[in-house]
C-alpha positions as CSV (number, residue, x, y, z in Angstrom):
1,X,85.8,72.9,93.2
2,X,86.3,76.6,93.9
3,X,85.4,78.0,97.4
4,X,85.2,81.8,96.8
5,X,84.7,84.0,99.8
6,X,81.0,85.1,99.9
7,X,82.0,88.7,99.6
8,X,84.2,88.0,96.5
9,X,81.3,86.1,95.0
10,X,79.0,89.0,95.7
11,X,81.4,91.3,94.0
12,X,81.4,89.2,90.9
13,X,77.6,88.9,90.9
14,X,77.3,92.7,91.2
15,X,79.5,93.1,88.1
16,X,77.4,90.7,86.2
17,X,74.2,92.4,87.3
18,X,75.6,95.8,86.2
19,X,76.2,94.4,82.7
20,X,80.0,94.6,82.9
21,X,81.8,93.2,79.8
22,X,85.3,91.7,79.8
23,X,87.8,94.5,79.6
24,X,89.7,92.8,76.8
25,X,86.7,93.0,74.5
26,X,86.5,96.8,74.8
27,X,88.5,99.7,73.4
28,X,90.5,101.7,76.0
29,X,87.9,104.4,76.0
30,X,85.0,101.9,76.4
31,X,86.9,100.2,79.2
32,X,87.5,103.5,81.0
33,X,83.8,104.4,80.8
34,X,82.9,101.0,82.2
35,X,85.5,101.2,85.0
36,X,84.3,104.7,86.0
37,X,80.7,103.5,86.0
38,X,81.4,100.5,88.2
39,X,83.6,102.6,90.6
40,X,80.8,105.1,91.0
41,X,78.4,102.3,92.1
42,X,80.5,101.9,95.3
43,X,79.2,105.3,96.5
44,X,81.0,107.9,98.5
45,X,83.8,107.0,100.8
46,X,84.3,107.8,104.4
47,X,84.6,111.4,105.6
48,X,88.1,112.6,106.4
49,X,89.3,115.8,108.0
50,X,90.3,117.6,104.8
51,X,90.8,116.9,101.1
52,X,93.0,119.0,98.8
53,X,93.1,118.8,95.0
54,X,96.4,120.1,93.5
55,X,98.4,120.2,90.3
56,X,102.1,119.6,90.4
57,X,104.8,119.7,87.7
58,X,105.6,116.4,86.0
59,X,108.1,115.4,83.2
60,X,105.5,116.0,80.5
61,X,103.1,118.5,82.0
62,X,101.0,118.8,85.1
63,X,100.1,115.9,87.3
64,X,96.9,115.9,89.3
65,X,97.1,114.8,93.0
66,X,94.6,114.6,95.8
67,X,95.7,114.9,99.4
68,X,93.6,113.2,102.2
69,X,94.1,114.3,105.8
70,X,92.7,111.9,108.5
71,X,93.0,114.7,111.0
72,X,94.4,118.2,111.3
73,X,97.3,117.0,113.4
74,X,100.8,117.5,112.1
75,X,103.3,116.2,111.1
76,X,101.8,112.9,110.0
77,X,103.4,110.1,107.9
78,X,102.6,110.1,104.2
79,X,101.4,107.4,101.9
80,X,101.7,108.0,98.1
81,X,98.8,105.9,96.6
82,X,98.9,104.8,93.0
83,X,95.7,103.5,91.5
84,X,95.3,100.3,89.5
85,X,93.6,99.7,86.2
86,X,96.1,97.9,84.0
87,X,98.0,101.2,83.3
88,X,95.0,102.1,81.1
89,X,92.1,102.8,83.5
90,X,91.5,104.7,86.7
91,X,91.9,108.2,88.0
92,X,91.7,110.1,91.3
93,X,87.9,109.7,91.5
94,X,87.9,105.9,91.0
95,X,90.4,105.7,93.9
96,X,88.7,108.2,96.1
97,X,86.8,105.8,98.4
98,X,89.8,103.6,99.0
99,X,92.1,106.5,99.7
100,X,89.6,107.9,102.3
101,X,89.5,104.5,103.9
102,X,93.3,104.2,103.9
103,X,93.8,107.6,105.4
104,X,91.4,106.8,108.3
105,X,92.8,103.3,108.9
106,X,96.4,104.3,108.8
107,X,96.1,107.8,110.4
108,X,98.5,108.9,107.7
109,X,98.1,111.6,105.0
110,X,97.3,109.8,101.7
111,X,98.4,111.5,98.5
112,X,96.7,109.9,95.5
113,X,98.5,110.6,92.3
114,X,97.3,110.4,88.7
115,X,99.7,109.5,85.8
116,X,99.7,109.3,82.1
117,X,97.9,106.2,80.9
118,X,98.5,103.8,78.1
119,X,98.0,103.2,75.2
120,X,98.4,107.0,74.5
121,X,101.5,107.0,76.7
122,X,103.6,103.9,76.8
123,X,106.0,102.6,79.4
124,X,107.8,104.3,81.1
125,X,105.5,107.4,81.0
126,X,103.3,106.3,83.9
127,X,106.3,105.4,86.0
128,X,108.1,108.7,85.4
129,X,105.0,110.6,86.5
130,X,104.6,108.5,89.6
131,X,108.3,108.9,90.4
132,X,108.0,112.7,90.0
133,X,104.9,112.8,92.2
134,X,106.6,110.8,94.9
135,X,109.7,113.0,94.8
136,X,107.5,116.1,95.0
137,X,105.7,114.7,98.0
138,X,109.1,114.0,99.7
139,X,110.3,117.5,99.0
140,X,107.1,119.3,99.9
141,X,105.6,117.2,102.6
142,X,106.0,119.8,105.3
143,X,103.9,122.2,103.3
144,X,100.8,120.1,103.8
145,X,101.6,118.7,107.3
146,X,103.4,115.6,106.2
147,X,106.6,114.0,107.6
148,X,108.9,113.1,104.7
149,X,111.0,110.9,106.9
150,X,108.0,108.6,107.2
151,X,107.1,108.1,103.5
152,X,105.4,105.0,102.0
153,X,104.4,104.1,98.5
154,X,101.3,102.0,98.0
155,X,99.6,100.7,94.9
156,X,97.0,98.2,93.8
157,X,97.4,95.9,90.8
158,X,99.2,97.9,88.1
159,X,99.5,100.6,90.8
160,X,101.3,98.0,92.8
161,X,103.6,97.4,89.9
162,X,104.3,101.2,89.7
163,X,104.8,101.4,93.5
164,X,107.4,98.6,93.4
165,X,109.1,100.2,90.4
166,X,109.2,103.6,92.1
167,X,110.9,102.0,95.0
168,X,113.5,100.6,92.6
169,X,113.9,103.8,90.7
170,X,114.3,105.9,93.9
171,X,117.0,103.5,95.1
172,X,118.8,103.7,91.8
173,X,118.5,107.5,91.6
174,X,119.4,108.1,95.2
175,X,116.1,109.9,96.1
176,X,113.5,110.2,97.5
177,X,114.0,108.1,100.6
178,X,111.1,105.7,100.8
179,X,110.6,103.9,104.1
180,X,107.9,101.3,103.1
181,X,106.2,99.8,100.0
182,X,102.7,98.4,100.2
183,X,102.0,96.2,97.2
184,X,98.4,95.0,96.9
185,X,97.8,92.3,94.3
186,X,100.8,93.7,92.3
187,X,101.8,92.9,88.8
188,X,105.5,92.1,89.1
189,X,106.4,90.2,85.8
190,X,105.6,90.2,82.1
191,X,104.9,86.5,82.0
192,X,101.8,84.3,81.9
193,X,103.3,80.9,82.8
194,X,102.8,80.6,86.5
195,X,100.6,78.0,88.2
196,X,98.2,80.7,89.3
197,X,97.8,81.9,85.7
198,X,97.0,78.3,84.7
199,X,94.6,77.8,87.5
200,X,92.9,81.2,87.4
201,X,93.2,82.1,83.7
202,X,89.4,82.6,83.4
203,X,86.3,83.1,85.5
204,X,87.5,85.5,88.2
205,X,87.2,88.9,86.4
206,X,90.9,89.4,85.9
207,X,91.8,86.8,83.3
208,X,94.8,85.9,81.2
209,X,93.2,87.7,78.2
210,X,92.6,90.9,80.3
211,X,96.2,90.9,81.5
212,X,97.5,90.4,77.9
213,X,95.3,93.3,76.8
214,X,96.8,95.5,79.6
215,X,100.4,94.6,78.8
216,X,99.8,95.1,75.1
217,X,98.7,98.6,75.7
218,X,101.4,99.4,78.2
219,X,104.5,98.3,76.4
220,X,105.8,99.8,73.2
221,X,107.7,96.5,72.4
222,X,107.3,93.1,74.1
223,X,111.0,93.1,74.9
224,X,110.4,96.1,77.2
225,X,108.7,93.6,79.6
226,X,112.2,92.4,80.7
227,X,113.0,95.9,82.0
228,X,113.0,95.8,85.8
229,X,111.0,99.0,85.9
230,X,108.3,97.2,84.0
231,X,108.8,93.8,85.7
232,X,110.3,94.4,89.1
233,X,110.7,90.6,89.5
234,X,113.4,90.8,86.8
235,X,115.6,93.2,88.8
236,X,119.0,91.5,89.4
237,X,119.4,92.9,92.9
238,X,116.6,93.8,95.3
239,X,118.8,94.5,98.3
240,X,118.5,97.9,99.9
241,X,114.8,98.3,99.0
242,X,112.3,99.5,101.7
243,X,110.5,97.0,103.8
244,X,107.3,95.6,102.2
245,X,103.8,94.5,102.8
246,X,102.5,92.4,100.0
247,X,99.0,91.1,99.6
248,X,97.8,88.5,97.0
249,X,94.5,86.8,96.4
250,X,93.9,83.0,96.1
251,X,91.9,83.2,92.9
252,X,94.1,85.7,91.1
253,X,96.3,85.0,88.1
254,X,98.9,87.4,89.7
255,X,99.1,85.5,92.9
256,X,102.3,83.6,92.2
257,X,104.3,86.5,90.9
258,X,103.3,88.6,93.9
259,X,104.6,85.8,96.2
260,X,107.7,85.4,94.1
261,X,108.5,89.1,94.6
262,X,108.0,88.7,98.3
263,X,110.3,85.7,98.4
264,X,113.0,87.6,96.3
265,X,112.8,90.6,98.6
266,X,113.1,88.4,101.7
267,X,116.1,86.6,100.1
268,X,117.7,90.0,99.5
269,X,117.5,90.8,103.2
270,X,114.4,93.1,102.9
271,X,111.8,92.6,105.7
272,X,108.5,91.4,104.2
273,X,105.0,90.8,105.5
274,X,103.2,88.6,103.1
275,X,99.5,87.6,103.0
276,X,97.6,85.5,100.6
277,X,93.9,86.0,101.2
278,X,91.9,82.8,100.9
279,X,88.8,82.7,98.7
280,X,89.5,86.2,97.3
281,X,89.8,87.4,93.7
282,X,92.0,90.1,92.2
283,X,89.6,93.0,92.3
284,X,88.2,92.2,95.8
285,X,90.4,91.5,98.8
286,X,87.9,92.9,101.3
287,X,88.1,94.9,104.4
288,X,90.5,92.6,106.2
289,X,93.3,93.2,103.7
290,X,92.8,96.9,104.0
291,X,93.1,96.7,107.7
292,X,96.2,94.5,107.6
293,X,97.9,96.7,105.1
294,X,97.3,99.9,107.0
295,X,98.1,98.2,110.4
296,X,101.5,97.3,108.9
297,X,102.0,101.0,108.0
298,X,101.0,102.1,111.5
299,X,103.4,99.6,113.0
300,X,106.3,100.7,110.8
301,X,105.6,104.4,111.6
302,X,104.8,103.8,115.2
303,X,101.4,105.4,115.1
């Protein structure tokens, strides 16, 4: 018998009350409209000292970013935040409340980056955009009060996948220098055969069918799923990557692949702080996970 955390259950009940439909039964545009509507129900986030909207150059045009300053002090460490949404959904506005919270909790500048979405833009378009944004932040941090020597990448769900892949890509390409990766309920492998997929395949918002819908939109060909930049767990060598904070949820199909990535990083000599949050579901980890993640960032950057 399941023992969901009361807050996770309340989150599921709120989705039902709002008339949310399973993502896999919707077209990408319908799913985006629903995602935006549900995100707006959360209301405005916390106030921060300053918010800046910018456009930067990307590999296929401009990329929208939003910079959150917890204070006007400088220089501050910088977190590049990558939103989730199965590579199909999400934008700067749907991530706004979380980024405000992360900025205040971490006392770091948070740079939220948009990216090209599937299915209009297949793998690796999103990753190349996020890599370009992270490189831009590293090269231009001083212009907005950031300290490029204290740079973290952070992402949730598909954003966690992109954050892990950006860390791999930055290591392979020799830049930028990333000091930390924060992966929250990350997608790490194009596979559906783990125990957590079997146990949590249905009934907890993120289902096997939803994940198959997401992957089918993201990948041009199924064989692309074996590429380490799509499935970081497939990377042959994880040594030399930045230290990691990884959070998973008990009732999440992605739980086991998140833990497997933490284990592989640790085996490769990468320091890892791993948490699995009891009673939680993929889309709701709660305030404690936010605090733990940002406390790990503060500890790494000695704030």
